[in-house]
N, C-alpha and C positions, 0 to 999 in steps of 0.2 A: 682265892686262887680264879674263884671263875672269873670276878672283877677282872685280875690282870690277864688273865687272857682274852676276856673282853677287849680289854685295851691293846694287847698285844698286835688282836686283828685290824684293829687300827691302824697300827704302824705303817710307812712306806716299807717296811723289812719284810713284813709280812705282807703285802702286796708281789712285792720282787722275787718270793720264796711262791708264792701263788702261780707267778708267771710262767716256773720251771717246768721242763720236760717230765721229773719224778714225783715231782708232787700231784701234778694232774695225773699222771698212772695212777697212784695211793690213790687218788681220789676216788679212781672210776674204781679201784679197786675194794675200797670201803665200801662204795654204795651196791656194787653187785652183790658182797657178803650182807649186805644188812638186808637188802630186797629177800635173800634167798633164808635167811635169816627169820624175818616175819613171816614168809610166806609159812617157812615149816613151823614159827609158834602158831598162829592161829590155826592151822589143821592141826596138831599134836593137842590144844585146847581145845575145838571142837569134835577132835573124833577118837582122845580117850581121856582129858583130862575131865571135863564136864560130865561125859556118861559116867564117865567111872563113879565118882562124888555123886549123880544121883542117885545110880543102883545101890553106894551103900545105906545114903541117909532112906529108899525107898523099902526096906528093909522093917523099917517101923510102919504101926500100923496108921492108916487113912486119917486121919482127924476131918471129920465128917463137917465141922464148922470152922477152917479156914482155909481165910480169901488172902490171895497174893495180886495184886496191881503192880503192874511191871511198867515201870516211864524209862522207855530205852535211850532218848536224846536228853528230856527237860529234868530242871532239877527242882520242880514241883508236880505235885497235880493238878494236871493238867483237865482240863473243861468237859472233856469225854468222859472221862471219869467221877468226875464232882457231882451226878446226881444218882450210882448206881454206887458209892463210896458214903452220899449221907444218907439213902435209905439204907442200906445196914445197919449205918450206926444209931438210925432211930430205931428198926427194927428191931437190933439187937441181937446176944445168942452169938455174935459171931467173932473171928479172933480174925484181926484182917492188920496183912503185913505190905510197907510199900518200899517197895524197890526203885534206885535210881541211879538208872546202868551207865547215864552221860557218856552214850556211843559218841566220839570225834569229838569230846570235851573233856577229854582229861586225856592222863596219858595211860601210853599201852597197859605197863603192870598196875595201874590202880583200876583201868575199867577191868581186866582180868580176876583183878581183889574181889569189885562186886559181883561179877559173873558169876565166880565160885560161891557163893556168899548166898546169890540165888538159889541155884542150882540146891544147894542144898535144904535152902527154906523151903523150896518149893515140892520136894520130895516126896512128899506126905500130906500136900493139903491137898483137898476135894475141888478147891476151884481156883483158877488164872482168871487174870483179865489183861489183854496187852491190848494197846493201842497203833503198834508201829511193827517196820518188820525187824524178824528176831533172829539173827543165827544159829542163839546161844538154844531159845527155844525149840527151834527146829528139830538139834544136834540133836536131843536126848530120847529116850526111850523110857519114853511116858510112859505110866502107868492107869491102863482101861477106865480104871475109877476116877479119877480126875477129869471134869470140863474146863477146859479151854476153850475162853471167849477171846475171838480179834472182835476189839471196836473199833477199828480206821477212824482214824482224826479226820479224814477228811468228809464232805459228801460229794455223791457223785459221780461221776466218775470222766476226769477232765487229762491230765499227763498221763500219758505212761508210767508204771513202776513196774519190780517183779520182774517176773517172765517175760510180761511185754516190752520190756525195753532190751532184748538180748538180740547185741549184736547192736544198736546203737550208740552214739557217740557220752549217752549218759549212762548208761548200763554196761555188766561186764556182761565177757560176750557168756552162751548159752551151754556150754562145756562148764565154765567158774559155778554158774548159777543149778547146775544141777549137782553137781559137786558138795555146793555150799549155801544148801536152800535156804529162803528164811520165813515160808510161811509152812512148817510143818506142824502136826498134830494139834490144829483146831477143832474141836466142836461145833461150834458156832463162829462165821463173819457173818454182823451184820452191818446192814447197807441201807441207804435208803431209799432205794426203791425198786420193783421188777424190772427196771430196764434197763437194767445196770449189774444184773448179776453173773452176765455172758462176763464182762470184763472181768469181776471181782476172781471166776474160776480160771480166767485166762491168764490174771498174775499171777496168781499163787495156785497154782498148778492143778489146781482140783478139778479140773473139768469129768476127770474122771471119780468123781464125789458130789454127785449130787445131791442137795438139798443140804449141805456141811453153810451154804452163802445164802442168807435169810433175808427177805427184805422184811424188817421189820423195825426200820426206822436208826435214827442216829440220837443218841442218848444227849447229847450238850444244844440238842434243836429245840427242848422244851422247852429250853427258855424263850425264844421270841415265842412265847403264849404266854408267859406269866404276865400278867399284867400291875406287880409291884414291882417286878425285876426291870421293867421298862420304864417305871416310871425314876427310882432309882439312877438309871442308866441318863434321863435326861439333867437329873440335880448331877448327876454325876460329871458331865460335860458342862454344865455352866462354873463349876466347882474348878476344873481344871482347865475353862477356854472360858472367863469373863466373857471374852469380844464375841462371843460365840450371842449372845444374851438379844433376841428380832433379829437376826440373820439364820438364813439356810444353811446347809452342809453338804460342802464337797466329799466328802472321802475320799485319798488316793491309797488303797492298798493291795501293791502289785508283791508278786511274788518274787522271790531269790534267784539268783544266775549262777550257774555254773553249777558246781558242787556243792554237799552240805557243810561238809569240812571246813571249805573257804566262800562261803554264799556271800554273792557281791550287791552292794545295790544298787538297784537299776534308778538312774540318775537324768535322765531325759527329758522330764516336765516341764516346762516354765513357767518358774512360779512367778516369775514378775508380770508376763505378758498375762497371765492368768487373775494377777491382782487387777493389773488396771483396769481390766473388762469388770469383772466380778466384785471386788472388795466391798463396796458401796454394800450390794444385796447375801455377799457371803461370805463365811471361812472355808480354806482350804484345810483338814484338816491330812496327815499322814498317819498311817499305820503297817510301818516296814515286817519284813518278816522276821523270827525271832530266834531265826539263825544268822540272820548276819551282822557286821560290827561297826558300818561304816556307817553314820547317821546322815540324813540330811540336812544341808546348809539351807538356811533361810538368808536368803538377799536382803542386804539392809535396805532397809523401807518399808517393808515389808513383813515386819514381826508382828505387827497389829493384824493380818489376814492370812497367812500360812502359815500352821502348826505342828510340829511333831508328839504327838501322844503316845507313841510306842511303847515307854516306857508305863503312859498314868491311864491309859482305859484298853480295857479289853477288846478284843473283835469283837465282840455280841455288840457290846455295848455299842462298837461306833457304827455295824450295821442298824441298829434300831434307830440313832439319830440322826443317821445320815439321810440329807434328798436327790441324794444321785454320788450314785459309788463308781469309782472308773478303778478300772483294773486291769489285768493283762490272760494271766495263766492258771488264777487262782482258783481254786473248791469254793472260795466263799462267797462267787456268786449263786451258789445256791442256795444257800445258807441266804442271800440277800434277797432271793426270787421271792420267799416268803413274802414279803412287803409289798409284791407289784410295783415296786419304783424303778425308774433310769438304770439303766445302768450302761456303761459306754466302753469299749476295749481299745486301750492305747497299748497298741500291738505293732514297738515299731520293729522289732527284732524278730519278727514271724516267720520269717522265711529260715533262719537260723535256729530259734526254733522248733522246725518241721524234724531238723534235721540232728537238732541234739536227742531230744526226748520221744517227741511224737506226739500225738493223742487218737482220743480210743473213737473219739467224730471227728470229722473234716471241721475243723474251727474255724470255717466264712458261714458255713452252712451250718452250727451247730451254736452260736453261741446269742444270748437274745438280746445283743444291744448292734448298734451302729462300731463299726473300727475305722480305731485311726492310726495312722502312724506319723500326725505333725499334730504340734499344741495345736496351730490356727485352726484348719477344719472342725476339730474338738473343740475350739472353743466357740464356733458357729455354732454349735451341734445347742451348746449350752444357752446359750443368748434364744435361741428359740427352740427349745426343749418342748413349751407347752404342746407345739403342734406336730412335731414331729415325733414325739415318742409313744412307741406304738408297747403300749398294756396286753393288747392280748400275744404279742410274742413271747410274755413275763411270764403269763397265768398257763402258755400251754408246754412253756420251756420248765414250770414248777410243777406241774401235772406229772409231765414225762419221768424227771429226777426226784420228784421226792414229798411224791403221793404219802410215804410212811412213817414222815415228819408233819405228826401231826398235834405235838402237843402229848401224846401218849405214850411215847416211844422206848421212854424209860421202863415205864409199866409192863412193855411187851419183851424185853429183854430179861427184867426181874421174872417175870414169868417162864421163857422161855428154860433159863437158867435154875429157877432156883424152883418155878413150880407156884401155881394157884396162888399159897400162902403168902407170898411176897407181891401179887396186884394190889395197887391202890386204886381205891373205884375214885 
């Protein structure tokens, strides 16, 4: 039936029907009804269904060794959870459950079903870890014994999020954000430095709850201080990209454009222009944001210079092997500052991005590298990078925004949540 309907929609008859006034009127009514229903469905779940399920299952005794990890969007346990997860597995004695909600990546009913399962399972858990925004967690009448730790997925404070985006194009209006908060029920929020505590308190509406945001570091950054992991990253690069042998690496890792559900790929970098100048000395690697669906097309004749390794290498591996990092508005520049290497900011749509989402700090004064809006001056900078790179600017940036990321962030997080017994010397 679906195939027949799909085929009919391609016919001239259906196109003529679409042009009629009754069809357009019915279509408008349908869209209005659908919008109203979706708003009701969301409100009903967040205000009645999920809290009711939680109260029912919270009548059971608390399980003091039960740990829940919540992945809001991703289909696997992501890097910011891995160290804590492995530490708990190694220590033993804990029951660990992982829930993948797939918000924005599955149908509405499937998402609601996953949320109901999470809420029921979480009601008797002693520990909950999350690393992204979640209306579901925020709407629950959480029992006081449960320790909820928000291990935010990004370092530093770059693009605005949460309440900081109220009234901006990217965010909802303030009334909606207050009606459906994303950041309630936290016991701890772990961040990368004392400098940015204020930004997270603003974004998460925690200004009246001082002490919840704690600058103990970001767990996944411990990877950058693991010599064995760094050695494996270099070997993995040569396995994925043999052309990199004997050459330096330019990494292009931009963030997405638009909203999460329809994330768009930036496509303004001139691969051919870069290749004509740098092919003998460098390889150009693309690492696109995991939310984007359209991949970069490598022009004919440059297949031995430019490579899309989005699916082949993690961002941690790529930051390790990159000699130069080109980005735009991505928080990965905080992690990359650990290595004190050159960063370039290709912000060709900076004015639009200010209006779209905004930043916590003035972009032009904040970033630790030159800003470009065109390819030619960016290429010229790289050609003269030995004399133009300002290493002190990067080291100052690192000290300001990454001071709690020193290879021992996971130790401090485990101690914060579980006590002295979980700290590794």
